[in-house]
C-alpha positions in Angstrom: 31.1 -0.1 -13.5 30.8 1.5 -10.0 26.9 0.9 -9.7 27.7 -2.5 -10.7 30.4 -2.8 -7.6 28.3 -1.4 -5.4 25.5 -3.7 -6.0 28.1 -6.5 -5.2 29.5 -5.0 -1.7 32.9 -4.4 -3.5 34.0 -0.9 -4.5 37.5 0.0 -5.7 40.3 3.1 -5.1 41.2 3.4 -8.8 38.7 1.6 -10.9 40.8 1.6 -14.0 43.6 -0.6 -12.2 40.7 -3.2 -11.5 39.7 -3.1 -15.0 43.4 -3.5 -16.4 43.6 -6.2 -14.2 40.8 -8.1 -15.4 41.8 -7.5 -18.8 45.5 -8.8 -18.6 43.6 -12.2 -16.9 43.6 -13.2 -20.9 47.4 -13.2 -20.8 47.9 -16.3 -19.4 45.8 -18.1 -21.8 47.7 -16.4 -24.7 50.5 -18.3 -23.5 48.7 -21.4 -22.8 47.4 -21.5 -26.6 50.4 -20.8 -27.9 52.6 -23.5 -26.5 49.8 -25.7 -28.1 50.9 -25.1 -31.8 51.1 -28.5 -33.6 54.4 -29.1 -35.0 55.5 -32.0 -37.7 57.7 -34.9 -35.2 60.1 -37.0 -36.1 59.9 -40.2 -34.2 62.6 -42.9 -33.0 62.3 -45.9 -31.1 62.8 -44.1 -27.4 60.4 -41.3 -28.5 57.4 -43.4 -29.4 57.8 -45.1 -26.3 57.5 -41.7 -24.4 55.0 -40.9 -26.8 53.1 -43.8 -25.2 53.6 -43.2 -22.1 52.4 -39.7 -21.9 49.0 -40.7 -24.3 48.3 -43.1 -21.6 48.3 -40.1 -18.8 46.6 -37.3 -20.9 43.7 -36.9 -18.3 46.0 -36.4 -15.5 48.5 -34.0 -17.4 45.3 -31.8 -19.0 43.6 -31.9 -15.2 47.6 -30.5 -14.1 47.7 -28.3 -17.1 44.3 -26.6 -16.3 45.4 -26.2 -12.5 48.5 -24.4 -13.4 46.4 -22.3 -16.1 43.5 -20.9 -13.7 46.3 -20.2 -10.9 47.9 -18.1 -13.3 45.0 -16.0 -14.3 43.8 -15.4 -10.8 47.3 -14.2 -10.0 47.0 -11.5 -12.6 43.4 -11.1 -11.6 44.1 -10.6 -8.1 47.5 -8.3 -8.9 45.2 -6.2 -10.4 42.6 -5.4 -7.9 45.5 -5.2 -5.0 46.8 -2.5 -7.5 43.3 -0.7 -7.7 42.8 -0.3 -3.6 40.1 -3.0 -3.2 37.1 -2.1 -0.5 34.7 -4.9 0.6 31.5 -3.6 2.7 32.1 -5.2 6.5 28.4 -6.0 6.5 28.5 -7.6 3.3 31.8 -9.7 3.8 30.1 -10.8 7.4 27.1 -11.7 5.6 29.2 -14.2 3.0 31.1 -15.6 5.8 27.6 -16.3 7.7 28.4 -14.3 10.7 26.4 -11.7 10.0 23.3 -10.0 12.3 21.4 -8.2 9.1 20.5 -4.7 8.4 17.5 -2.5 9.9 16.3 -0.7 6.8 13.7 2.0 7.1 11.4 3.2 4.0 9.9 6.2 4.3 7.2 7.1 2.1 6.1 10.5 1.3 2.2 9.8 2.1 1.4 13.2 2.5 -0.6 15.9 0.7 2.4 16.5 -2.0 2.6 12.8 -2.5 -0.1 12.6 -4.8 1.5 15.2 -7.5 1.4 13.6 -10.6 4.0 13.4 -13.4 3.7 11.8 -16.2 1.0 8.6 -15.4 2.3 8.1 -12.0 1.9 10.4 -8.6 4.9 10.6 -6.6 4.3 8.4 -4.3 3.7 5.5 -6.9 7.5 6.2 -7.9 8.3 6.5 -4.4 6.9 2.9 -3.9 8.5 1.3 -7.3 11.8 2.5 -5.9 11.0 1.1 -2.4 10.3 -2.3 -3.8 13.8 -2.4 -5.8 15.3 -1.7 -2.6 13.5 -4.2 -0.4 14.4 -6.9 -3.4 17.9 -6.3 -2.9 17.9 -7.0 0.8 19.1 -10.3 2.0 16.9 -12.7 3.5 17.9 -11.8 7.4 17.4 -7.9 6.9 14.4 -6.5 9.0 12.3 -3.9 6.9 10.3 -1.2 8.4 8.1 1.0 6.2 6.7 4.8 7.5 4.5 7.1 5.9 5.7 10.8 6.0 2.3 11.9 5.7 0.0 12.9 8.7 -2.4 10.5 8.1 -6.2 9.5 9.4 -5.0 7.4 12.4 -1.9 9.2 13.4 0.5 6.3 13.1 3.5 6.9 11.1 4.3 3.4 11.2 2.9 1.6 8.2 4.3 -2.3 8.1 7.3 -4.1 9.7 8.9 -7.6 9.4 11.7 -9.7 8.5 12.0 -10.0 4.6 13.0 -13.5 4.5 10.3 -14.7 6.8 7.3 -12.4 5.8 6.3 -11.3 2.3 3.4 -9.5 3.2 5.4 -6.2 3.0 4.4 -6.6 -0.7 0.7 -6.5 0.2 1.4 -4.0 3.0 3.0 -1.5 -0.1 0.3 -1.8 -2.7 -2.2 -0.6 0.4 -0.6 2.6 0.9 -1.9 5.9 0.0 -1.6 9.7 0.3 -3.3 11.1 2.7 -4.9 15.0 3.1 -2.1 16.0 5.5 1.5 17.9 5.5 4.7 16.4 6.0 5.6 14.8 9.4 9.5 13.9 9.0 10.0 15.0 12.6 7.2 12.4 13.9 8.5 9.6 11.9 12.4 10.2 13.5 10.5 10.4 16.7 8.8 6.9 16.1 12.4 5.6 14.7 14.1 6.6 17.8 11.6 5.3 20.1 11.9 2.2 18.5 15.6 2.0 18.5 15.6 3.2 22.1 13.6 -0.3 22.9 15.4 -2.3 20.6 19.0 -1.8 22.4 22.5 -1.0 20.6 24.3 -4.0 18.6 21.5 -6.0 17.7 22.1 -5.2 13.6 25.0 -5.1 11.5 24.0 -1.8 10.2 21.0 0.5 10.1 20.0 2.6 7.2 17.2 5.2 6.5 15.6 5.5 3.0 13.3 8.7 2.5 11.5 8.6 -0.9 10.2 12.4 -1.8 9.6 14.8 -4.2 10.5 17.3 -1.8 8.7 20.0 -2.9 8.6 23.7 -1.3 6.1 22.3 1.2 8.2 20.1 2.9 8.5 23.4 5.7 10.9 20.8 8.0 14.0 21.7 5.4 13.9 25.4 7.1 14.6 23.8 10.6 17.7 22.6 12.7 17.9 19.0 13.2 19.3 19.3 16.6 18.2 16.0 19.0 16.3 14.9 16.3 19.1 13.0 14.6 18.9 8.9 15.9 22.4 8.8 16.7 25.7 7.9 15.5 25.9 4.3 13.1 22.8 5.3 11.1 23.4 6.2 7.2 20.8 8.2 5.4 19.8 7.7 1.7 17.6 9.8 0.2 16.1 10.4 -3.2 17.1 13.2 -5.5 13.7 16.2 -5.6 12.1 16.2 -8.2 12.0 19.0 -11.1 8.6 17.6 -12.8 6.2 20.9 -11.3 7.7 24.0 -11.8 6.0 28.0 -11.4 3.7 27.0 -14.3 2.3 24.3 -13.6 0.9 25.0 -9.6 -1.4 23.9 -7.3 -5.0 25.9 -6.0 -5.9 24.5 -3.0 -9.6 24.8 -0.8 -8.5 26.1 2.4 -11.8 26.6 4.0 -15.7 27.1 3.8 -17.5 28.9 6.1 -21.0 30.9 5.8 -20.7 34.8 4.2 -22.6 35.6 7.4 -24.0 33.9 9.9 -28.2 33.9 8.6 -29.6 32.3 5.5 -32.3 34.2 3.7 -35.5 32.5 2.7 -36.6 34.3 -0.1 -39.5 32.4 -1.7 -41.8 29.3 -1.0 -39.8 26.5 1.2 -36.1 27.6 -0.7 -33.1 28.9 1.0 -30.4 30.7 -0.5 -27.1 29.9 1.6 -23.8 32.5 0.9 -20.6 30.1 1.1 -17.3 31.9 1.5 -14.2 29.8 0.0 -11.1 30.3 0.8 -8.3 29.7 -1.7 -4.8 29.2 -2.0 -2.6 28.7 -4.5 1.2 27.5 -5.5 2.1 29.9 -8.8 3.1 33.6 -9.7 1.7 33.7 -13.0 -2.0 34.5 -14.4 -4.6 32.0 -14.2 -8.1 30.9 -14.6 -10.2 28.2 -13.0 -14.1 27.9 -11.3 -15.4 27.0 -8.0 -18.1 24.7 -8.2 -20.7 24.5 -5.0 -22.8 21.2 -4.4 -25.5 20.7 -2.0 -26.7 17.0 -0.9 -29.3 16.2 1.2 -28.4 13.6 3.9 -30.0 11.0 1.5 -27.5 11.5 -0.9 -29.6 13.8 -3.1 -28.6 16.6 -4.9 -30.5 19.5 -3.2 -28.3 22.5 -5.2 -25.6 23.8 -7.3 -23.8 26.8 -8.1 -20.3 28.1 -9.8 -18.1 30.8 -9.8 -15.3 31.9 -12.2 -12.3 32.7 -10.5 -9.7 34.9 -12.2 -6.2 35.1 -11.0 -3.8 38.2 -11.3 0.0 38.1 -11.5 1.5 36.9 -8.0 -1.7 36.7 -6.5 -1.8 33.7 -3.7 -4.5 34.0 -1.8 -8.3 34.9 -2.5 -11.9 34.5 -0.7 -14.9 34.1 -3.0 -18.9 34.2 -2.0 -21.3 32.0 -3.7 -24.3 32.0 -2.7 -26.5 28.8 -3.2 -29.9 28.1 -3.6 -31.1 25.3 -1.5 -34.3 23.3 -3.1 -37.5 22.4 -1.1 -37.6 20.4 1.9 -34.1 20.9 3.1 -32.6 20.4 6.7 -29.5 19.4 7.5 -27.1 19.0 4.3 -24.0 18.7 3.3 -22.1 21.2 0.9 -19.3 19.9 -1.1 -17.0 23.0 -2.5 -14.7 22.2 -5.1 -11.6 24.1 -7.4 -10.8 23.0 -10.9 -8.3 24.8 -12.4 -7.8 25.9 -16.4 -4.8 24.3 -17.1 -5.7 21.4 -14.2 -4.1 20.9 -11.1 -1.4 18.2 -10.1 -3.1 17.6 -6.5 -6.9 17.4 -7.0 -7.0 15.9 -3.8 -6.9 19.0 -2.0 -9.5 20.8 -4.2 -12.5 19.2 -2.0 -13.7 20.4 1.0 -16.8 19.5 2.4 -19.1 20.8 5.6 -22.1 19.7 7.5 -24.3 22.3 7.3 -27.8 22.6 9.7 -30.6 24.7 8.8 -32.6 25.5 11.9 -36.4 27.4 11.8 -36.1 30.5 14.3 -34.6 33.3 15.4 -34.4 35.0 18.9 -33.4 38.7 19.2 -32.8 40.0 22.3 -32.8 43.6 22.8 -30.7 45.4 25.8 -30.8 49.2 25.8 -31.2 52.1 28.5 -34.4 53.1 29.9 -35.1 56.1 27.3 -35.3 53.4 24.7 -38.8 52.2 25.7 -40.0 48.8 24.4 -37.3 48.0 21.5 -39.1 44.6 20.8 -42.4 46.2 19.8 -40.2 49.1 17.3 -38.5 45.7 15.9 -41.8 43.6 15.3 -42.9 47.1 13.5 -39.4 46.9 11.6 -40.0 43.5 10.4 -43.5 43.4 9.4 -46.1 40.9 10.8 -45.5 38.4 8.6 -42.3 37.3 10.1 -43.2 37.1 13.5 -44.5 33.9 14.9 -44.0 30.5 16.8 -41.8 29.1 13.3 -40.1 33.0 12.4 -38.7 35.8 14.7 -38.8 36.2 18.5 -37.9 39.6 20.2 -37.0 39.6 23.7 -35.9 42.1 26.4 -32.8 41.5 28.3 -31.9 42.9 31.6 -28.4 41.5 31.2 -25.9 39.9 29.6 -26.2 36.5 31.6 -28.8 35.2 28.9 -26.9 35.6 26.0 -26.8 31.7 25.5 -30.8 32.1 24.6 -30.7 34.4 21.8 -28.9 34.5 18.2 -29.0 38.4 18.1 -28.1 41.0 20.8 -29.1 44.5 19.9 -27.5 47.0 21.9 -28.9 50.6 22.4 -27.2 53.3 23.7 -24.0 53.1 26.8 -25.5 50.3 28.8 -22.4 48.3 29.0 -20.4 50.0 31.0 -18.0 47.7 32.7 -15.2 46.2 30.6 -16.1 42.7 32.0 -19.5 43.2 30.4 -17.8 43.7 27.1 -15.3 41.1 27.3 -18.6 38.3 27.9 -19.9 39.7 24.7 -16.9 39.5 22.6 -16.8 35.8 24.1 -20.0 35.0 22.9 -19.3 36.7 19.5 -16.1 34.9 18.6 -18.4 31.8 19.0 -20.7 32.9 16.4 -23.2 35.3 18.1 -24.1 38.8 16.0 -24.1 42.2 18.2 -25.9 45.0 16.6 -25.1 48.2 18.5 -27.3 51.8 18.7 -25.8 55.0 19.3 -27.6 57.4 22.1 -30.6 59.7 21.1 -31.0 61.7 18.4 -28.2 63.9 18.4 -25.6 62.5 19.4 -24.7 60.8 16.1 -20.7 60.9 17.6 -22.0 58.8 20.3 -21.8 55.5 18.8 -18.2 56.3 17.9 -16.9 57.3 20.7 -18.4 54.4 22.7 -17.4 52.5 19.6 -13.8 53.2 20.3 -14.3 53.0 24.0 -15.5 49.0 23.8 -13.7 48.2 21.1 -10.3 49.2 22.5 -11.1 47.9 26.0 -10.0 44.5 24.7 -10.5 44.0 20.9 -7.2 46.7 20.1 -8.9 48.2 17.2 -6.3 50.3 15.6 -8.5 53.1 14.4 -11.3 54.0 12.0 -10.8 55.6 8.9 -13.2 58.3 8.1 -13.2 61.5 6.2 -16.0 64.6 6.1 -18.5 63.1 8.7 -18.1 59.5 9.3 -18.0 58.2 5.8 -15.9 59.3 2.9 -16.3 58.5 -0.7 -13.7 56.1 -2.1 -11.2 56.8 -5.4 -12.2 54.8 -8.3 -9.1 53.0 -7.7 -9.7 51.7 -4.4 -11.1 48.0 -4.4 -14.4 47.5 -2.8 -14.2 45.3 0.3 -15.7 42.1 0.3 -17.6 42.1 3.0 -19.7 45.3 1.9 -23.2 45.2 3.6 -25.3 44.0 1.1 -27.2 47.3 0.4 -28.3 45.7 -3.2 -31.3 44.8 -4.9 -33.1 42.4 -2.8 -35.2 44.2 -1.2 -38.5 44.6 -3.6 -40.0 48.3 -3.5 -37.4 49.3 -1.3 -34.5 49.2 -3.4 -35.6 52.9 -5.2 -34.8 54.2 -1.4 -31.6 52.8 -0.7 -28.0 53.2 -2.8 -25.0 52.8 -1.1 -22.9 56.3 -2.0 -19.6 55.1 -0.9 -17.4 53.0 1.7 -13.9 53.0 3.1 -12.5 49.6 4.6 -10.0 50.0 7.4 -8.0 47.0 9.5 -9.2 46.1 12.9 -6.0 44.5 13.8 -3.3 44.8 11.2 -1.5 42.3 12.5 -4.3 39.6 12.6 -5.6 40.9 9.4 -9.0 41.2 10.3 -11.0 43.9 8.2 -13.9 46.6 8.7 -16.6 48.0 6.5 -17.9 51.6 6.8 -21.0 52.2 4.3 -22.4 55.5 3.7 -26.1 55.8 2.1 -26.5 58.8 -0.5 -28.7 60.8 1.9 -26.0 60.9 4.1 -28.4 59.4 7.2 -27.1 56.2 7.6 -23.6 54.9 8.3 -22.9 51.4 9.0 -19.5 49.9 10.4 -19.4 45.8 10.3 -16.4 43.9 12.0 -15.7 40.1 12.1 -15.1 38.7 15.4 -14.2 35.1 15.2 -17.1 33.6 14.2 -19.5 36.0 14.8 -20.1 40.1 13.8 -20.4 43.2 15.6 -22.4 46.0 13.6 -22.0 49.7 15.0 -25.3 51.7 13.6 -24.8 55.6 12.5 -28.4 56.5 13.4 -29.8 58.1 16.5 -32.9 56.9 17.6 -35.8 58.9 19.3 -38.0 57.9 22.5 -39.6 54.6 21.7 -37.5 54.0 18.5 -40.2 55.9 17.1 -38.0 58.0 14.2 -37.0 54.3 13.0 -40.1 53.7 11.3 -41.5 56.7 10.1 -38.1 56.3 7.6 -38.2 53.5 5.1 -34.8 53.9 4.6 -33.9 52.7 8.1 -36.2 49.7 8.3 -34.6 48.8 4.8 -31.0 48.7 6.8 -32.7 46.7 9.7 -33.8 44.5 7.0 -30.4 44.1 5.3 -28.6 43.4 9.0 -31.6 40.7 9.6 -31.1 39.2 6.1 -32.4 35.6 6.6 -35.3 37.1 9.4 -37.3 39.1 6.9 -38.7 36.3 5.1 -38.7 33.3 7.1 -36.2 33.2 9.8 -33.9 30.4 8.9 -30.6 30.1 10.9 -28.0 27.7 9.9 -25.3 26.1 11.7 -21.8 24.9 9.9 -19.5 22.3 11.5 -16.4 24.3 11.4 -13.9 21.3 12.7 -10.4 20.7 12.5 -8.1 17.7 11.7 -9.2 15.5 14.6 -11.7 17.6 16.2 -14.6 15.3 17.4 -18.4 17.0 17.4 -21.7 15.3 18.9 -25.0 16.0 19.8 -28.0 15.8 17.8 -26.9 16.6 14.6 -24.4 13.5 14.6 -27.6 11.3 15.2 -29.3 12.5 12.1 -26.0 12.0 10.1 -25.4 8.6 11.4 -28.9 7.2 10.2 -29.0 8.4 7.2 -25.3 6.7 6.6 -24.4 9.5 4.1 -21.1 10.7 6.2 -17.9 8.8 4.9 -16.0 10.3 2.4 -14.3 13.4 1.1 -12.8 14.5 4.6 -16.0 13.9 7.1 -16.2 10.5 9.0 -18.8 9.3 11.1 -18.8 6.6 14.0 -21.6 6.0 15.6 -21.9 3.8 18.6 -25.0 1.9 19.2 -24.3 2.4 23.0 -25.6 6.3 22.7 -23.0 7.7 25.0 -19.8 7.6 22.5 -21.6 8.7 19.4 -19.1 11.4 18.0 -18.3 12.8 14.4 -14.6 12.8 13.8 -13.4 15.2 10.7 -10.2 13.3 9.8 -9.2 14.8 6.3 -9.2 18.7 6.1 -7.1 20.8 3.2 -4.3 21.5 4.7 -1.2 23.9 3.5 0.8 21.3 1.8 0.3 21.3 -1.5 3.3 23.8 -2.4 4.5 21.7 -5.7 7.4 24.4 -6.5 11.1 22.9 -6.6 12.7 23.0 -3.2 15.7 25.3 -3.6 18.7 22.5 -4.3 21.0 24.5 -1.7 18.5 24.2 1.5 18.2 21.0 0.7 21.6 20.0 0.9 22.3 22.2 3.9 19.3 20.3 5.6 20.4 16.8 5.0 24.1 17.2 5.5 23.3 17.8 9.3 22.6 14.3 9.6 26.6 13.5 8.7 26.4 10.0 6.6 24.2 11.2 3.9 23.9 10.3 -0.1 21.3 11.0 -2.7 20.4 8.5 -5.3 18.3 8.4 -8.3 14.8 7.3 -8.5 15.8 5.1 -11.2 19.0 3.1 -8.9 18.0 3.7 -5.5 19.6 0.2 -4.6 23.2 1.4 -4.8 22.7 2.9 -1.7 22.6 -0.4 0.1 26.4 -1.5 -0.3 27.9 2.0 0.0 30.0 2.0 3.2 32.3 4.9 3.4 34.1 2.9 6.3 34.7 0.0 3.7 37.8 -2.4 4.6 41.0 -2.2 2.3 42.1 -5.8 1.1 45.0 -5.1 -1.0 47.3 -6.0 1.5 45.7 -9.4 1.9 45.3 -9.6 -2.0 49.4 -9.2 -2.1 50.0 -11.5 0.3 47.2 -14.0 -1.5 49.1 -13.3 -5.1 52.4 -14.2 -3.3 51.1 -17.8 -2.2 50.0 -18.0 -5.4 53.1 -17.6 -7.0 54.6 -20.0 -5.0 52.1 -22.8 -5.2 52.2 -22.2 -8.8 56.1 -22.7 -9.1 55.7 -25.8 -6.7 53.1 -27.6 -8.5 55.0 -26.9 -12.4 57.8 -28.8 -10.5 56.2 -31.2 -9.3 54.3 -32.2 -12.4 55.9 -35.8 -14.2 55.8 -35.2 -18.1 58.7 -35.5 -20.3 59.4 -31.7 -21.0 62.5 -29.6 -19.9 62.5 -29.2 -15.8 62.8 -25.2 -17.0 59.3 -25.1 -18.6 57.5 -26.5 -15.6 57.5 -22.9 -13.9 55.7 -19.7 -15.2 59.4 -18.3 -16.5 60.8 -21.1 -18.1 57.3 -21.8 -19.8 57.2 -18.3 -21.5 60.9 -19.0 -22.4 59.7 -22.4 -24.0 57.0 -20.6 -25.9 59.9 -18.2 -27.5 61.9 -20.8 -28.8 59.3 -22.7 -30.3 58.3 -19.8 -31.9 61.6 -19.5 -33.4 61.4 -23.6 -34.3 58.6 -23.1 -36.1 60.1 -20.4 -38.3 62.6 -22.8 -39.1 59.8 -25.5 -39.6 61.3 -28.3 -38.1 62.0 -30.1 -34.7 63.6 -32.6 -33.2 61.2 -33.6 -30.0 
């Protein structure tokens, strides 16, 4: 009953009395029917004359009787409505009288990533569109509709459609074309858009302004944590919000591929023209239970051909939310610029599949340049590196080693080798640090043989000058054996079995993990070999890496080539240089970023840049060529149920708001908390109808007693007829 009344623009303070009044309408009808009971009549001359006169005027008499009956029914009905406290929506009343200006109805849909959550057979966005269609269908022809998207879309424009419902039926086509994006919620952006539109439109243009918000309201809706402040649209706006969805819980979560990067700055060409690329995928899930899944990697050429693939099983422990996994991929012959696609497949399914795929553009280049910057006593380091790398990898398309006099030529090299304490000024270290953060690699060797502590001292001084290292963790000597319960660091410099004959001479004894910056979560690795002669520390800095060596050098580096273990460690650090020298480049771009250059031109010619997060825009003019990344996985997939208390507290800040069910969203159109109470008007109408009924009954000209022409006289007549019926006769 309440929902029906709300849809009609009418409500009651006491609905029960309204129902009773409607039922009581049957009383006048019952009285009328009883008064028509047929009885046996006795005719004489004068009676026959009267009966003939009544027969001639039967049509007029019937009309008068029906008019009286309707007036009496209306009296009873309006009396019941008045006693029930009838409320009428002012906008509806103005529209009924033809004086309304119409309403402005904002429909906000959840086009964010979590709008793609599938419950049953439909996504949350599809459920929201169904509810929005019902709301728009319930609007009047002069009402204006504005449709907004609450997700950060490719174009960055939340306004999806606007128009007058009665004049423009294109809203149905626009609604069908709305789809989810890969971004997070942008409710604040929608409010800014509505506020700007309201300011430009001015006050008093519409009778009412309503904001409908259709969303499942998962835990990813971070805006619920903040204060509304000046983000409200002002007075006179009513908010109608859908109920939070309960279809996704802890056991049915979501896993995202947050980012994909190279495990190392270098790729290794092992045999023939094949290249091994080490990918590092960062995963996040929104469930606290155990689970399993797998990471699938596909490498495509610019023509779309599959150049390589790999997969890795992933096991999630209780309460484990974030994980980084390394997946090596062998790329086939002829690979140059490639597209890498990383996809996660959950064992139990995934309620948001769109954010489980991330693509990156990768450029593989021939040739690596190593710059050597050392003290005078170190001799010609380039000769030593050439010996350590072996002549087979040196050449025009392989590794080039050059000697640097200072750090001003860093942009000319890919790897910087520092020997001894040559960086004496903090400004030089800052310049090196900036270069490393952009993707460069720095290897630092300590001073001469017998000065093994020098490399730690220099490292501490250099790092503390700008990088704010918390401290190194080391035990006896410069490394420590780990307990069996300690998890191995993921970025252990891989002293593994990839060096052929050298594997028997290089084995790892232990490693120590330490935090370089506890707040930032950066980690380093301290490695010690079994014979205790080589200690290596690796620090990740931005997109690059700094490697500290615990090996003292003799003059001319002669001691390095005399011990195979040192050569093996150099090869490990220079992985990718030892067998051909292949450098990679990866497009590290975020939402809305642009990248350009030669790589863009190659992608444009291949016409394979569209899909799964990469959009390529090529201008024939050449100067405006660019690649725009419009869709990247974002942290918007927390599909767990939102706290109902937080939800109600947030929306309570808006003042005039209500929550509606997904099956009856249109009830929000007819709710006016300041509705006009028309009870007194109805009572005056009842009084007027009673007086009209009495006058009309008295003026009716048919042969009956005058006392029966009123409501009360007619009721008394019914009682008399019932008594006569018991006697079985009548005298006229």
